C-alpha positions as CSV (number, residue, x, y, z in Angstrom):
1,M,-70.8,-28.4,22.7
2,V,-69.2,-25.0,23.7
3,R,-71.1,-22.7,25.2
4,H,-70.0,-18.8,25.4
5,V,-70.8,-17.2,28.5
6,C,-71.0,-13.7,28.2
7,D,-68.8,-11.3,30.8
8,P,-71.8,-8.4,31.6
9,S,-69.1,-6.1,32.6
10,R,-68.8,-6.0,28.4
11,V,-72.0,-6.0,27.2
12,T,-72.7,-2.3,25.8
13,S,-76.1,-1.2,27.1
14,P,-78.6,-0.1,24.1
15,N,-79.7,3.6,24.1
16,A,-83.1,3.6,25.2
17,S,-83.9,6.1,21.9
18,A,-82.1,3.6,19.7
19,I,-84.1,2.5,16.5
20,A,-83.9,-0.8,14.7
21,I,-84.4,-1.0,11.1
22,R,-84.0,-3.4,8.4
23,T,-83.8,-3.3,4.8
24,I,-84.3,-5.8,2.2
25,L,-82.4,-5.5,-1.2
26,L,-84.9,-7.6,-3.6
27,D,-82.4,-7.0,-6.1
28,G,-79.3,-7.6,-4.2
29,T,-78.3,-4.0,-4.9
30,P,-78.5,-0.7,-3.1
31,H,-80.3,0.9,-5.6
32,G,-82.7,-1.6,-6.8
33,I,-86.2,-2.4,-5.2
34,R,-86.0,-2.2,-1.3
35,I,-88.3,-2.9,1.5
36,V,-87.5,-0.9,4.6
37,D,-89.4,-1.4,8.0
38,R,-89.2,-1.6,11.5
39,L,-89.7,-4.4,14.1
40,D,-91.8,-2.2,16.3
41,W,-93.6,-0.4,13.6
42,T,-97.1,-1.6,11.6
43,G,-95.7,0.2,8.7
44,T,-93.7,-0.6,5.7
45,C,-91.9,1.6,2.9
46,L,-91.5,0.2,-0.6
47,V,-88.7,1.8,-2.4
48,F,-88.1,2.1,-6.2
49,G,-86.7,4.0,-9.1
50,R,-89.4,4.9,-12.0
51,A,-87.5,2.5,-14.2
52,D,-88.1,-0.4,-12.0
53,Y,-91.8,0.1,-12.0
54,P,-92.8,-2.5,-14.1
55,R,-91.1,-4.9,-11.6
56,A,-92.1,-3.3,-8.6
57,K,-95.8,-3.1,-9.5
58,A,-96.2,-6.9,-8.9
59,R,-95.5,-6.3,-5.3
60,P,-98.3,-7.1,-2.6
61,E,-97.7,-3.6,-1.3
62,L,-99.2,-1.9,-4.0
63,S,-102.4,-3.5,-3.5
64,R,-102.9,-2.0,-0.2
65,T,-104.2,1.2,0.8
66,G,-101.5,4.2,1.9
67,F,-99.6,7.0,1.0
68,Y,-96.8,8.0,-1.3
69,L,-94.0,10.3,-2.4
70,L,-92.9,10.7,-6.1
71,V,-89.5,12.6,-6.2
72,G,-86.8,14.1,-8.9
73,P,-85.5,17.2,-10.2
74,D,-87.8,20.0,-10.7
75,P,-87.7,21.0,-14.6
76,S,-87.3,24.6,-14.2
77,K,-85.2,24.5,-11.1
78,P,-82.8,21.4,-11.6
79,D,-80.9,22.0,-8.3
80,R,-84.2,21.7,-6.4
81,I,-86.2,18.4,-5.9
82,R,-90.0,18.3,-6.9
83,L,-92.1,16.4,-4.7
84,Y,-95.7,15.0,-5.0
85,I,-97.7,13.6,-2.3
86,G,-100.5,11.1,-2.7
87,Q,-102.7,8.3,-1.6
88,G,-105.1,5.8,-2.7
89,E,-107.1,2.7,-1.7
90,Q,-105.0,0.9,-4.0
91,V,-102.0,2.3,-4.6
92,R,-100.9,0.8,-7.8
93,A,-103.6,2.2,-9.8
94,R,-102.6,5.8,-8.8
95,L,-98.8,5.1,-9.7
96,D,-100.0,3.7,-13.2
97,E,-101.9,7.2,-13.8
98,H,-98.6,9.1,-12.4
99,L,-96.6,7.1,-15.1
100,R,-98.4,8.4,-17.6
101,K,-99.1,11.7,-16.7
102,K,-96.4,12.9,-14.5
103,E,-92.5,13.1,-16.2
104,F,-90.6,14.2,-13.2
105,W,-90.4,11.7,-11.1
106,T,-87.4,9.3,-10.8
107,A,-88.1,7.5,-7.6
108,A,-91.2,6.3,-5.5
109,Y,-91.6,5.8,-1.7
110,V,-94.7,3.7,-0.8
111,I,-95.6,3.5,2.6
112,T,-98.5,1.1,3.3
113,A,-99.3,-1.1,6.9
114,K,-98.0,-4.7,7.2
115,D,-101.1,-5.7,8.7
116,D,-103.3,-3.9,6.1
117,S,-104.8,-1.8,8.8
118,L,-104.8,1.5,7.1
119,D,-108.1,2.7,5.4
120,R,-108.9,5.4,3.1
121,A,-109.6,7.9,5.9
122,H,-106.3,7.0,7.5
123,A,-104.4,7.5,4.1
124,A,-106.1,10.8,3.2
125,H,-105.4,12.2,6.9
126,L,-101.6,11.5,6.4
127,E,-101.6,13.0,3.1
128,A,-103.1,16.2,4.4
129,R,-100.6,16.5,7.1
130,L,-97.4,15.9,4.6
131,V,-99.2,18.2,2.2
132,A,-99.0,21.0,5.0
133,R,-95.6,20.2,6.1
134,A,-93.9,20.5,3.1
135,R,-95.8,23.7,2.3
136,E,-94.3,25.1,5.7
137,T,-90.7,23.9,5.0
138,G,-90.7,24.7,1.4
139,L,-87.4,22.2,1.0
140,A,-88.8,20.8,-2.0
141,V,-91.1,22.4,-4.8
142,L,-94.4,20.7,-4.4
143,D,-96.1,19.2,-7.2
144,N,-99.4,19.0,-5.5
145,G,-102.0,21.7,-7.0
146,N,-104.7,21.0,-4.4
147,R,-104.8,21.6,-0.6
148,P,-106.6,18.6,0.9
149,A,-108.4,19.3,3.9
150,L,-107.1,17.7,7.4
151,T,-110.1,15.5,8.7
152,S,-110.2,14.3,12.1
153,L,-110.3,10.6,12.7
154,G,-111.5,11.0,16.6
155,E,-109.0,11.4,19.2
156,W,-107.5,7.8,19.4
157,G,-107.4,8.1,15.5
158,D,-105.7,11.2,15.3
159,I,-103.2,10.2,18.1
160,G,-102.8,6.8,16.3
161,M,-101.9,8.5,12.9
162,A,-99.7,11.0,14.3
163,R,-97.5,8.2,15.8
164,F,-97.5,6.3,12.4
165,L,-96.5,9.3,10.6
166,D,-93.6,10.1,13.1
167,E,-92.3,6.7,12.6
168,A,-92.6,6.7,8.7
169,L,-90.8,10.3,8.6
170,T,-87.9,8.7,10.6
171,T,-87.6,5.6,8.2
172,L,-87.9,8.1,5.0
173,G,-85.3,10.2,6.7
174,L,-83.0,7.3,6.7
175,L,-83.7,7.2,2.7
176,G,-82.8,10.8,2.5
177,I,-86.2,12.3,2.2
178,S,-86.1,15.0,4.8
179,Y,-88.5,17.8,3.0
180,F,-90.7,17.5,6.0
181,D,-88.6,18.7,8.6
182,Q,-90.7,20.9,10.7
183,F,-87.5,22.8,12.3
184,A,-86.2,23.8,8.8
185,A,-89.4,26.0,8.8
186,D,-89.1,27.0,12.3
187,P,-86.2,26.9,14.2
188,A,-88.2,28.0,17.5
189,Q,-89.6,24.4,17.6
190,E,-86.1,23.0,18.3
191,S,-85.8,21.3,21.8
192,A,-83.6,23.1,24.5
193,L,-80.8,20.4,23.9
194,T,-80.6,21.4,20.1
195,Q,-80.9,25.0,20.6
196,S,-77.9,24.8,22.6
197,E,-76.0,23.5,19.6
198,T,-76.8,26.5,17.5
199,Y,-74.1,28.4,16.0
200,Y,-73.6,32.0,15.1
201,L,-71.8,33.9,12.4
202,R,-71.6,37.8,12.7
203,S,-69.5,40.4,11.5
204,T,-68.8,43.7,13.5
205,D,-70.0,46.0,11.1
206,G,-73.6,44.3,11.4
207,L,-74.0,43.1,8.0
208,I,-73.8,39.6,8.6
209,D,-76.0,38.0,11.4
210,C,-76.7,34.3,10.7
211,R,-77.7,31.5,12.9
212,G,-77.5,27.6,12.0
213,R,-76.6,24.4,13.2
214,E,-74.7,21.2,12.0
215,D,-76.8,18.1,11.2
216,A,-76.0,14.7,9.6
217,D,-77.0,16.0,6.1
218,G,-74.6,19.3,6.1
219,F,-75.1,22.8,7.8
220,L,-78.9,24.4,8.1
221,V,-78.9,28.3,8.3
222,F,-82.1,29.1,9.6
223,A,-84.6,31.4,8.2
224,E,-84.2,35.4,8.6
225,S,-80.4,35.0,8.6
226,L,-79.0,38.0,7.0
227,G,-75.7,38.0,4.6
228,R,-73.5,40.6,2.9
229,R,-74.8,41.9,-0.3
230,S,-71.8,43.1,-2.2
231,R,-69.8,40.1,-3.2
232,V,-66.1,39.5,-2.2
233,K,-63.6,37.1,-3.6
234,M,-65.0,33.5,-3.6
235,T,-64.7,30.3,-5.5
236,D,-66.8,29.8,-8.6
237,S,-68.7,26.9,-7.1
238,Y,-70.0,28.8,-4.1
239,G,-70.6,31.8,-6.2
240,A,-72.7,30.0,-8.5
241,L,-74.3,28.4,-5.3
242,R,-75.3,32.0,-4.0
243,E,-76.5,33.0,-7.5
244,R,-79.1,30.0,-7.6
245,L,-80.4,30.8,-4.3
246,K,-81.1,34.4,-5.4
247,A,-82.7,33.3,-8.7
248,G,-84.8,30.9,-6.8
249,G,-86.0,33.6,-4.5
250,I,-84.5,31.9,-1.3
251,L,-82.0,34.6,-0.9
252,V,-83.8,38.0,-1.2
253,E,-82.7,41.8,-1.0
254,H,-83.3,42.8,2.8
255,D,-81.9,46.5,2.2
256,A,-79.2,48.4,0.4
257,D,-76.2,46.2,2.1
258,R,-77.7,42.7,3.1
259,L,-79.5,39.9,1.6
260,R,-82.0,37.6,3.8
261,L,-83.1,33.9,3.8
262,I,-86.7,33.8,3.4
263,R,-86.6,30.2,5.0
264,S,-84.1,27.9,6.2
265,H,-81.6,26.3,3.9
266,R,-79.3,23.2,4.3
267,F,-76.0,23.5,2.6
268,D,-73.7,20.9,2.2
269,S,-71.1,22.0,4.6
270,P,-70.4,24.6,7.1
271,S,-67.8,26.3,4.7
272,A,-70.6,26.5,1.9
273,A,-72.9,28.3,4.1
274,A,-70.3,30.7,5.5
275,A,-68.9,31.3,2.1
276,V,-72.7,32.3,0.8
277,M,-73.5,34.7,3.6
278,V,-70.4,36.3,3.8
279,A,-70.2,36.7,0.1
280,G,-66.4,35.4,0.4
281,S,-64.3,32.9,1.2
282,R,-64.5,31.5,4.6
283,S,-63.6,28.0,6.6
284,G,-66.8,26.9,8.1
285,L,-65.4,25.0,11.1
286,T,-63.8,28.5,12.2
287,A,-66.2,31.0,11.2
288,W,-69.3,29.3,13.0
289,K,-69.1,30.0,16.8
290,D,-71.4,28.9,19.6
291,K,-72.9,31.3,22.2
292,D,-69.5,30.6,24.4
293,N,-67.5,31.7,21.2
294,N,-66.2,28.0,20.7
295,T,-65.9,27.5,16.9
296,L,-67.4,24.5,15.5
297,K,-64.0,22.8,14.7
298,E,-63.5,23.1,18.7
299,N,-66.6,21.5,19.7
300,Q,-66.4,18.4,17.3
301,E,-62.9,18.2,18.4
302,K,-64.2,18.0,22.4
303,R,-67.1,15.6,21.1
304,S,-64.8,13.1,19.6
305,A,-62.3,13.4,22.5
306,T,-65.1,12.7,25.2
307,A,-66.5,9.7,23.0
308,G,-62.8,8.3,22.6
309,A,-62.3,8.6,26.1
310,N,-65.7,6.3,27.1
311,L,-64.3,3.5,24.6
312,L,-61.0,2.9,26.6
313,P,-61.0,0.1,28.5
314,E,-60.3,0.2,32.5
315,P,-56.6,-0.4,33.4
316,A,-55.9,-4.2,33.9
317,T,-54.8,-4.8,37.7
318,S,-53.2,-8.0,37.1
319,A,-52.2,-10.5,34.6
320,R,-55.4,-12.4,34.9
321,A,-57.4,-9.3,34.1
322,A,-55.4,-8.4,31.2
323,S,-56.1,-11.9,30.1
324,D,-59.8,-11.5,30.5
325,L,-60.1,-8.5,28.5
326,A,-58.4,-10.1,25.7
327,T,-60.2,-13.5,25.9
328,P,-64.1,-13.6,26.6
329,P,-64.9,-16.4,29.4
330,V,-65.6,-19.7,28.0
331,E,-67.7,-22.4,29.7
332,A,-67.0,-25.8,28.1
333,Q,-69.6,-28.6,28.3
334,E,-69.7,-31.9,27.2
335,S,-72.8,-32.7,24.9
């Protein structure tokens, strides 16, 4: 038997904020029925498409108490997502009803507890919090007609459900469900660290005054940003996007010369964000600048160079040291 001995100098220390999430592809495909959970979380998320519901309904998760999200394109605004948030003592019964009565949804995300520790009061509390967040952000068209009242579960219960919900939203974010991002509704809530990553797009004539930030999903332009009203030369795709934002009431008239974002909007890229707000063609990587006048491109290159330098091994001081870098120590034992 050969036992490998780990060289401590070659072990990467885990980030204290790192989260381990595991996914089971029940159909063996990334778009089939999936179970997503975390080792340090009592919750679990069952994900499936509408077409897969007849098979998914046999899953034990749907016999538990929990909350769920139904997601699909909005029939009247195809470029926007429609969202329904619900809860139930037995989620399956509610989903059966929605299959008959709600046509818009194409995917479902069901959150329950692995240890079946959620009860109806917990689920109703979580639903109320999610509906309130979705209304605040406006990142999806909310299908819920009611405004469920938020009922306290007592100090311990409120704290526990706040933690459970934070962990659920992290898991949902991994799956592309980011409609509850409170920062998108109110950038002032962002931490000092992220505020330092704010970028600006301004013109000398004062017609353009925008703030935003880059994130993993694109480029978020903050609410109350101002853009030029009169359109200059721009690509057809960005021009069409600009018109959709105006038609959807997201980009509205501010005065005779400017348009205003009434809520934060996430664009697919920095260039799309710049083009729409400038009303002309712009390279987002050079148009957006931080408070020190560094462009987004310059900061990306600096971060990349810094990260690359941290990965370089220390120079070998001897032939033996160089050999040690190439081959991990091995301790042979007779068995």
